[in-house]
C-alpha positions in Angstrom: 93.5 131.3 90.2 93.3 129.6 93.8 96.0 127.5 94.8 94.5 124.2 95.8 94.9 119.9 95.5 94.3 120.7 92.0 91.0 119.0 90.4 91.5 117.7 86.7 88.7 117.3 84.4 89.1 115.0 81.5 85.4 114.0 80.9 85.5 111.1 78.6 89.5 110.5 77.9 92.2 109.5 79.5 94.3 112.2 79.8 94.0 115.5 79.6 96.1 118.6 77.8 97.1 122.0 78.8 98.9 124.4 75.8 100.6 127.6 76.7 98.7 127.7 80.3 100.5 130.9 82.0 101.1 130.7 85.3 103.9 132.8 85.7 102.6 135.1 88.5 101.2 132.3 90.6 103.1 130.3 93.6 101.2 127.3 92.4 102.2 124.4 94.6 99.9 121.6 94.4 99.7 117.9 93.7 97.4 115.4 91.6 96.3 111.8 91.4 96.8 112.3 87.3 100.1 111.6 86.1 102.0 114.7 85.1 104.3 115.0 81.8 105.7 118.8 81.2 107.5 120.7 78.5 108.4 124.0 78.7 110.7 125.9 76.2 112.4 129.4 75.8 112.8 130.1 79.6 115.0 130.0 82.8 113.6 128.8 85.6 113.3 126.5 88.7 112.2 123.3 89.0 110.9 122.1 92.3 109.3 118.7 92.4 108.6 117.1 95.7 112.2 117.8 97.9 113.6 118.5 94.5 114.9 122.2 94.0 116.9 122.5 90.9 117.5 125.2 87.9 116.6 124.1 84.1 117.8 126.0 81.2 116.4 126.8 77.8 113.8 124.2 77.9 112.7 121.4 80.5 110.6 117.7 79.9 109.6 116.2 83.1 107.5 113.2 84.5 106.0 113.5 87.8 104.2 110.7 89.3 100.9 110.6 91.1 100.3 112.7 94.0 104.2 114.0 94.1 103.6 118.0 95.0 105.2 120.8 92.8 105.5 123.7 91.7 104.7 125.5 88.4 107.5 125.5 86.1 106.7 128.6 84.7 106.4 130.4 88.4 109.0 133.7 88.3 109.2 133.5 84.6 109.8 137.0 82.9 110.7 136.1 79.4 108.7 134.5 76.9 107.9 130.6 76.8 105.9 127.8 75.4 104.8 125.3 77.4 102.2 122.0 77.6 101.0 119.9 80.2 99.3 116.6 79.4 97.8 114.7 82.7 97.4 110.9 82.6 94.4 109.1 84.8 95.7 107.1 87.3 93.6 104.3 86.7 94.7 104.4 83.0 98.1 104.2 83.9 98.2 102.0 87.0 95.2 99.1 85.1 95.5 99.9 81.3 99.3 100.1 80.9 100.5 97.2 83.4 97.4 95.1 81.4 99.1 95.2 78.1 102.0 93.7 77.6 103.3 95.0 74.0 103.3 98.6 76.7 105.6 97.1 79.3 108.6 99.1 78.7 106.0 102.3 78.9 104.4 100.9 82.0 108.3 100.6 83.3 108.7 104.4 82.9 105.5 105.2 85.2 106.8 103.5 87.8 109.9 104.8 87.6 108.1 108.4 87.4 108.0 107.5 91.5 111.4 109.4 91.9 110.4 112.3 89.4 112.5 112.0 85.9 114.0 114.6 83.8 115.1 113.9 80.2 118.1 115.2 79.2 118.5 114.0 76.2 119.1 116.2 72.9 115.4 114.4 71.8 113.8 117.0 75.0 113.4 119.6 71.5 112.1 116.9 69.0 109.9 115.0 71.7 108.4 118.8 72.8 106.9 119.8 68.8 105.5 116.0 69.4 103.7 117.4 72.4 102.6 120.8 71.0 100.8 118.5 67.7 98.4 117.1 70.1 96.6 120.5 69.8 95.5 119.7 66.3 94.8 116.2 66.6 91.5 114.1 67.3 91.5 112.3 70.1 92.4 108.7 68.5 95.2 110.4 67.4 96.1 112.2 70.1 96.2 108.9 71.9 98.1 106.8 69.6 100.5 109.9 69.0 101.1 110.0 73.3 102.2 106.3 73.0 104.5 106.8 70.5 105.9 109.6 72.3 105.7 107.7 75.8 107.5 104.7 73.7 110.1 107.1 73.1 110.7 108.4 76.4 110.8 105.1 77.5 114.2 104.5 75.2 116.2 107.6 76.8 119.0 106.2 79.0 119.6 110.0 79.6 117.5 110.6 82.8 118.0 112.1 85.9 116.1 110.6 88.9 114.6 113.7 91.2 115.1 111.3 94.5 116.5 108.9 95.7 113.2 107.1 97.2 110.0 106.6 95.5 107.7 109.9 96.8 105.4 108.6 98.7 102.7 111.5 99.2 102.0 111.1 102.9 98.5 112.8 102.9 95.6 110.1 102.5 92.5 111.0 100.5 90.6 111.3 103.5 93.3 114.5 104.9 93.4 115.6 101.0 89.7 117.4 101.6 91.1 119.0 104.9 94.0 120.5 102.7 91.9 121.6 100.1 90.1 123.5 102.3 93.6 125.2 104.2 94.1 126.2 100.5 90.4 127.9 100.2 91.0 129.4 103.9 94.4 131.0 102.5 92.9 131.8 98.8 89.6 134.3 100.9 91.8 135.5 103.9 95.6 136.1 102.9 94.3 140.1 102.9 94.5 140.0 106.8 96.2 139.0 109.6 96.2 134.8 109.8 97.6 133.4 113.0 98.7 129.7 113.4 95.4 129.5 116.2 93.0 130.7 113.9 93.8 128.6 110.8 94.4 125.2 113.5 91.2 125.8 114.4 89.8 126.1 111.4 90.8 122.3 110.4 90.3 121.2 113.7 93.4 120.8 115.5 95.9 122.3 117.9 98.3 124.4 116.3 101.2 122.2 116.9 99.6 119.1 115.1 98.4 121.7 112.5 102.1 123.0 111.7 103.5 119.2 111.5 100.4 118.4 109.6 100.8 121.4 107.2 104.9 120.5 106.8 104.3 117.0 106.5 102.1 117.6 103.6 102.8 120.5 102.0 106.9 120.7 102.5 106.3 124.2 103.5 105.8 125.8 107.4 102.4 127.8 107.0 104.0 130.7 107.6 106.4 130.2 104.0 103.4 129.1 102.6 100.9 132.0 102.9 103.8 134.4 102.1 104.4 133.3 99.2 100.9 133.1 98.1 101.1 136.8 99.3 103.8 137.5 97.0 102.0 136.1 94.0 99.4 138.3 94.8 100.7 141.3 95.4 102.7 141.2 91.8 99.5 140.9 90.5 98.9 143.9 92.3 102.1 145.7 91.3 101.2 144.9 87.6 98.0 146.5 87.5 99.7 149.5 88.6 99.3 149.5 92.5 101.8 151.0 94.9 104.3 149.5 96.5 102.5 150.3 100.2 99.1 149.4 98.3 100.7 146.1 97.2 101.9 145.6 100.5 98.9 146.1 103.0 96.1 144.5 100.7 97.9 141.5 100.3 98.4 141.0 104.6 101.3 142.0 104.9 101.8 144.9 108.1 105.6 146.4 107.4 106.3 147.7 104.6 110.6 146.6 105.5 109.2 143.0 106.2 106.9 142.8 103.1 110.3 144.2 101.1 112.6 142.1 102.2 110.5 138.7 102.0 109.5 139.8 98.3 113.4 140.1 97.5 114.0 136.7 99.2 111.0 134.9 97.0 111.8 137.0 93.5 115.3 137.9 94.1 114.2 142.1 93.7 112.5 144.6 95.5 109.1 145.1 95.0 110.0 148.3 93.6 112.4 146.8 90.8 109.6 144.6 90.1 107.1 147.4 89.8 109.5 149.7 87.7 110.3 146.8 85.3 106.7 146.0 84.5 105.2 149.8 84.7 
């Protein structure tokens, strides 16, 4: 699966859903116009949304505003878990909800989602079960149940706003195509040496302008982002039985010692220990 500006297909519906997607071995730092409601259960992991980084334990329920960059909630998980993700079309939220007075509290909830909202209430598990039930409902029933879930969420007072100010993605729609092309370039060339000059030239920017642009758009320096992507690919190779040396050089690292240091910094364990655990 490629790292990209996520394009979500919801066909002729106002929302789309994913049940138990498995992305734990992929460093998937991304954003999209759709609003996102995420529930994950049975895990201890990292919640990385915009500039906010924290740890959740056992379960997590979060509403993320439009175009807020975030990392997949199951990144790096080693234990079994359940997960459901609902994406709401931007037009549905900003046009439909705001035009129906009876949905006013839900509209306010999505206004707050610009900060990122983590729900700490004991109702998390109950709401999570309602979300999983959506898989077996028809589209109209899904719509009604989602409104019921959102209404319930709008009444919860035990919430945490993840930023002091609303997160405004500084990447304009015009620039998003450029960011997409950078991610595709990384996916196609991560196995070899990539210089800042090369990737900047590919984006028709000077090296200095590119570095400022990429940090602003992704919250990572390009080297940090590239290394994390390479590590996610090396984990796939290690789990398939490749040696530590093969995983290092096939993902673009030029030094075993640097690969091992970077792997441990990103994952918390050495590549040798990771490989041994999975094999």
